[in-house]
C-alpha positions in Angstrom: -177.1 77.5 -104.0 -178.2 73.8 -103.8 -178.7 71.4 -106.7 -181.1 68.4 -106.8 -179.7 65.0 -106.0 -178.6 65.8 -102.5 -175.4 67.5 -103.4 -174.7 71.0 -102.3 -172.6 73.4 -104.3 -171.4 76.9 -103.6 -171.2 79.1 -106.6 -167.8 80.4 -107.4 -167.4 84.2 -106.7 -166.5 86.6 -109.4 -163.6 89.2 -108.8 -164.7 92.4 -107.2 -166.2 95.0 -109.6 -166.2 92.3 -112.5 -168.3 93.2 -115.6 -169.2 91.3 -118.8 -167.6 92.7 -121.9 -169.4 90.7 -124.6 -166.8 87.9 -125.2 -167.7 84.5 -126.8 -169.1 81.6 -125.0 -166.6 79.3 -123.2 -165.2 76.2 -124.7 -164.3 73.2 -122.6 -160.7 72.7 -121.5 -160.7 70.3 -118.4 -158.4 70.6 -115.4 -158.8 67.6 -112.9 -159.0 68.8 -109.3 -158.8 66.6 -106.2 -161.9 65.8 -104.3 -162.6 67.9 -101.2 -164.5 65.6 -98.5 -165.4 68.7 -96.6 -167.5 70.3 -99.3 -167.6 71.3 -102.9 -166.3 74.8 -102.9 -164.6 75.1 -106.3 -161.0 76.3 -106.3 -160.9 79.9 -107.7 -158.3 79.4 -110.5 -158.4 82.5 -112.7 -158.3 82.0 -116.4 -156.5 84.4 -118.7 -159.8 86.2 -119.7 -161.1 89.7 -119.7 -162.9 90.9 -116.7 -165.9 88.7 -115.7 -169.6 89.5 -115.6 -171.3 90.7 -112.5 -172.3 88.0 -110.0 -175.9 88.5 -110.6 -175.5 86.8 -114.0 -174.7 83.6 -112.4 -177.2 80.7 -112.8 -177.9 77.0 -112.1 -178.0 74.5 -115.0 -180.8 71.9 -114.7 -179.7 68.4 -113.4 -178.9 65.8 -116.0 -178.1 62.1 -115.4 -176.7 62.5 -111.8 -174.7 65.5 -112.9 -175.0 68.9 -111.3 -173.5 71.8 -112.9 -173.0 75.5 -111.8 -172.3 77.7 -114.8 -170.9 81.0 -113.9 -169.3 83.1 -116.7 -166.7 84.9 -114.7 -163.8 82.8 -115.8 -164.9 79.3 -114.6 -167.2 76.4 -115.6 -167.5 74.2 -112.6 -169.0 70.7 -112.9 -169.9 68.2 -110.2 -170.1 64.5 -111.1 -171.2 61.7 -108.8 -170.0 58.3 -109.8 -171.4 54.9 -108.7 -168.7 54.3 -106.2 -169.7 57.4 -104.3 -166.3 59.0 -104.9 -167.0 62.7 -105.8 -164.8 64.7 -108.1 -164.8 68.1 -109.3 -163.8 69.5 -112.8 -163.0 73.1 -113.7 -163.6 73.9 -117.3 -161.6 77.0 -118.1 -162.8 79.6 -120.5 -160.9 80.6 -123.6 -158.7 83.6 -123.9 -160.0 86.7 -125.6 -159.0 87.7 -129.0 -157.8 91.1 -127.6 -155.4 89.6 -125.1 -151.7 90.5 -125.4 -148.9 88.0 -125.7 -145.3 88.5 -124.6 -144.5 92.0 -123.5 -142.0 93.8 -125.8 -138.2 93.2 -125.3 -136.0 96.1 -124.8 -132.2 96.4 -124.9 -132.1 98.9 -122.1 -134.8 97.5 -119.8 -135.7 94.2 -118.2 -139.3 93.1 -117.2 -140.0 93.1 -113.6 -141.5 89.9 -112.2 -142.4 86.6 -113.9 -143.9 87.1 -117.4 -147.3 85.4 -118.1 -148.4 83.5 -121.3 -151.0 86.4 -121.9 -152.3 89.6 -120.5 -155.8 91.2 -120.3 -156.5 94.5 -122.0 -155.7 97.2 -119.6 -153.0 95.2 -117.7 -149.8 97.0 -117.3 -146.2 95.5 -116.9 -143.3 97.3 -115.5 -139.7 97.5 -116.4 -136.4 98.4 -114.7 -133.2 99.8 -116.3 -130.4 97.3 -117.0 -127.0 97.7 -115.5 -125.2 100.5 -117.3 -128.4 102.3 -118.3 -130.2 105.2 -116.5 -133.9 106.3 -116.8 -134.4 109.1 -119.4 -137.9 110.4 -118.2 -139.0 110.8 -121.8 -141.0 107.4 -121.6 -142.5 105.5 -118.9 -140.9 102.5 -117.5 -144.1 100.5 -118.2 -146.4 99.5 -121.0 -150.0 98.2 -121.0 -152.1 95.9 -123.1 -154.5 97.6 -125.5 -157.9 96.3 -126.6 -156.4 95.5 -129.9 -153.9 93.0 -128.3 -150.9 95.4 -128.8 -148.6 96.9 -126.2 -148.4 100.6 -125.7 -146.0 102.4 -125.5 -143.2 100.3 -126.8 -140.2 102.7 -126.4 -136.7 102.4 -124.8 -137.1 104.4 -121.5 -133.4 104.1 -120.5 -130.2 105.1 -122.2 -126.7 104.1 -121.8 -124.6 105.7 -119.0 -121.8 107.9 -120.3 -118.4 108.3 -119.0 -117.3 111.8 -117.8 -116.4 114.1 -120.7 -112.6 114.3 -120.6 -111.0 117.8 -120.7 -107.6 118.2 -122.1 -106.0 121.5 -122.0 -103.9 122.4 -125.1 -105.5 119.5 -126.9 -108.7 118.0 -128.2 -110.8 114.9 -127.6 -112.8 113.2 -130.4 -115.3 110.6 -130.1 -116.1 108.8 -133.5 -119.6 107.8 -132.0 -120.4 111.3 -131.0 -121.2 110.4 -127.4 -119.1 108.9 -124.6 -121.3 106.0 -123.7 -119.8 102.7 -122.4 -118.1 100.7 -125.1 -117.4 103.8 -127.0 -113.9 105.2 -127.6 -112.4 108.7 -127.2 -109.4 109.8 -129.2 -107.0 112.4 -128.0 -104.9 115.0 -130.0 -102.7 117.8 -128.9 -102.2 121.2 -130.3 -99.1 122.4 -132.2 -96.1 122.6 -130.0 -97.4 120.1 -127.5 -97.2 116.2 -127.2 -99.6 113.7 -125.8 -98.5 112.1 -122.5 -100.5 108.9 -121.8 -102.8 106.6 -124.0 -104.1 108.2 -127.2 -107.3 106.0 -127.3 -109.5 105.4 -124.2 -112.6 103.2 -124.0 -115.6 103.8 -121.7 -116.0 100.5 -119.8 -118.8 99.1 -117.7 -118.3 97.4 -114.3 -121.3 96.4 -112.5 -123.6 99.4 -112.8 -120.6 101.9 -113.0 -118.9 103.3 -116.0 -115.3 104.5 -116.1 -112.4 105.2 -118.6 -109.9 102.3 -118.9 -106.9 104.5 -118.6 -106.1 107.8 -116.9 -107.0 110.9 -119.0 -103.9 111.8 -121.0 -102.4 115.3 -120.9 -100.9 117.5 -123.5 -97.4 118.7 -122.4 -95.4 121.4 -124.1 -92.6 120.3 -126.2 -89.2 121.4 -124.8 -85.7 120.5 -125.5 -82.7 120.9 -123.1 -79.7 122.7 -124.5 -78.1 120.4 -127.2 -74.8 120.9 -125.2 -71.5 122.6 -125.7 -68.7 121.3 -128.0 -65.0 121.5 -128.0 -63.6 124.3 -130.1 -66.9 125.6 -130.9 -70.3 127.0 -129.6 -73.9 127.5 -130.6 -76.3 130.3 -130.7 -78.3 131.2 -127.7 -75.9 129.1 -125.5 -77.0 130.9 -122.4 -80.4 129.1 -122.4 -81.2 125.9 -120.7 -84.4 125.1 -122.5 -85.7 125.5 -126.0 -89.2 125.3 -127.4 -90.5 123.2 -130.2 -89.2 124.0 -133.6 -86.6 126.4 -132.3 -83.3 126.5 -134.1 -79.7 126.6 -132.8 -76.6 127.1 -135.1 -73.0 125.8 -134.3 -69.8 127.4 -135.4 -66.2 126.6 -134.7 -63.6 128.7 -132.8 -60.6 130.1 -134.6 -57.7 127.7 -134.4 -54.5 128.4 -132.4 -52.4 126.4 -134.8 -51.7 126.6 -138.5 -54.7 124.6 -139.5 -58.4 125.8 -139.1 -61.0 123.9 -137.4 -63.6 122.1 -139.6 -67.3 121.8 -138.5 -68.0 118.0 -139.0 -71.7 117.2 -138.9 -74.9 119.4 -139.1 -74.4 123.1 -138.3 -78.1 123.7 -137.6 -80.2 121.8 -135.1 -84.0 122.0 -134.6 -86.0 121.0 -131.5 -88.2 118.4 -133.1 -89.8 116.5 -130.2 -89.8 116.3 -126.4 -86.1 116.4 -125.5 -85.2 115.5 -129.0 -83.0 117.4 -131.5 -82.9 116.9 -135.3 -79.5 115.6 -135.1 -76.5 115.1 -132.8 -74.2 118.1 -132.1 -71.3 118.6 -134.7 -67.6 118.5 -133.9 -65.0 121.3 -134.5 -61.6 119.7 -135.3 -58.8 119.8 -137.7 -59.4 117.4 -140.6 -56.6 116.4 -143.1 -56.7 113.6 -145.7 -53.6 112.3 -147.5 -53.5 112.7 -151.4 -55.4 109.8 -152.8 -53.6 107.2 -155.0 -55.4 105.2 -157.7 -53.7 102.2 -159.1 -53.7 102.2 -163.1 -55.3 105.7 -162.8 -54.7 109.3 -161.8 -56.5 112.3 -160.2 -57.6 114.9 -162.6 -58.3 117.5 -159.8 -55.8 119.9 -158.3 -53.5 117.9 -156.1 -52.3 119.2 -152.7 -50.0 117.9 -149.9 -53.0 117.9 -147.6 -56.7 118.0 -148.2 -59.2 119.6 -145.9 -62.7 118.5 -144.8 -65.0 118.0 -147.7 -62.4 118.7 -150.4 -63.2 116.9 -153.6 -61.0 114.8 -156.1 -61.9 113.3 -159.4 -60.0 110.5 -161.2 -59.6 108.8 -164.6 -58.0 105.4 -165.5 -54.9 104.8 -167.8 -55.6 103.6 -171.4 -56.8 100.1 -171.5 -58.7 100.3 -168.1 -62.0 101.6 -167.1 -63.2 103.2 -163.8 -65.5 101.3 -161.5 -66.8 102.9 -158.4 -67.5 106.4 -157.0 -66.1 109.4 -158.6 -65.5 111.9 -157.1 -64.5 111.2 -153.5 -64.4 113.6 -150.5 -62.2 114.2 -147.6 -64.3 112.9 -144.7 -64.4 113.9 -141.0 -62.3 111.0 -139.9 -59.4 111.9 -142.2 -60.3 109.4 -144.9 -61.8 109.6 -148.4 -65.5 109.0 -148.7 -67.0 107.1 -150.2 -64.7 104.2 -150.8 -62.0 104.8 -153.4 -62.8 103.6 -157.0 -60.7 101.0 -158.9 -59.4 100.8 -162.4 -60.1 97.6 -164.2 -58.4 96.3 -167.2 -60.4 96.0 -170.4 -63.3 97.7 -172.1 -66.1 99.0 -170.0 -69.3 96.9 -170.7 -72.1 98.7 -172.2 -75.7 98.2 -171.3 -76.8 94.6 -172.0 -78.8 94.1 -175.1 -81.2 91.3 -175.8 -79.7 88.4 -177.7 -81.1 87.5 -181.1 -84.0 85.0 -180.9 -82.2 82.6 -183.3 -79.4 82.4 -186.0 -81.4 82.6 -189.1 -79.7 82.3 -192.6 -79.1 85.4 -194.6 -82.3 86.3 -196.7 -80.2 86.2 -200.0 -79.1 82.6 -199.2 -82.8 81.6 -198.5 -83.8 83.1 -201.9 -81.0 81.3 -203.7 -82.2 77.9 -202.2 -85.7 78.4 -203.1 -84.7 79.2 -206.8 -82.5 76.2 -207.0 -85.4 74.0 -205.9 -87.8 75.5 -208.4 -85.2 75.1 -211.3 -84.8 71.5 -210.3 -88.5 70.9 -210.3 -88.9 72.4 -213.8 -86.0 70.3 -215.3 -87.5 67.1 -213.9 -90.9 68.1 -215.3 -89.3 68.7 -218.7 -87.7 65.4 -218.8 -90.7 63.5 -217.9 -92.6 65.3 -220.5 -90.1 64.4 -223.2 -89.9 60.8 -222.2 -93.7 60.4 -222.4 -93.9 61.9 -225.9 -91.2 59.6 -227.2 -93.1 56.6 -225.7 -96.3 57.5 -227.7 -94.2 57.9 -231.0 -92.6 54.5 -230.6 
């Protein structure tokens, strides 16, 4: 179309299939554009506005003061101004955004918005997301959301979920996840059944590397608790000595062989051993040997038990001290496996055995009778003085 004043303008074209939706009239927001010497074709810069009216609604504004205006309502307000110098400039007056526009698309922990976000979106516009690393599409919700007429986004749901590490399987044991699932950043705790022990790390963490998830350690195993034979001993044996391997909690019992000499062998140590862990017995194997302790001697004291020339393993002796001495130390003592008395022999100390310490008196107060006598003396003295003063005063009055 052509405006008066010798200037020719071409009306801006509306987007295909545009239609008017009853929005408010435009307000002026000016964007300066460079002059195009070849013509006045306006630059089609879309405003953030709902779909524009059909092209048939375009019209020409009447000329005013050397100014020619073309006023389409499809998102532009184009103005032509001719100044005295002959330099022609164009201005594009952008229309306002609609009250139904949507602002920032929703943020999701599991998804990232595709493309570059815009300041606002038209009703009906749709934005698309993609799953973040470590997440996988769930198919329950779409990977997109669209702008509603009310200016809200729908749907606004997480469509991706965390990837999970493979569920570990532990024969003869159990795996427990405090967070219920084996997603990345979660832990798995491993336990073994009775009679088995855990070989490997007890706690594993599902980790994320790039877009892959994996356990930070190898899956542990539950191994059967076994103990090798506790071993043979000199001058003795244990039950089931024909076996090389014993299972958890199995028991062996040691005993000593008959002695070839006059003295019998004593079993020094624990006679019963239990397989308590992988390759571990409850104690070391005992010894079978002849044990003899010399009669104990206590200075300033004597034994009150039956005395013998030799004492055997675990024989007991009790003591008492002579008059004027008291016993200090263990009583009784026993003949130990190393041919010595255990625990250490007691001693007899001269004097009276101290009793339990008692609290000292808080202070050395006088006897209550003495206190009463002092108070009585003071009172008598005061009475005598008062009597003398009274008599002196009476004599003075008479004189």
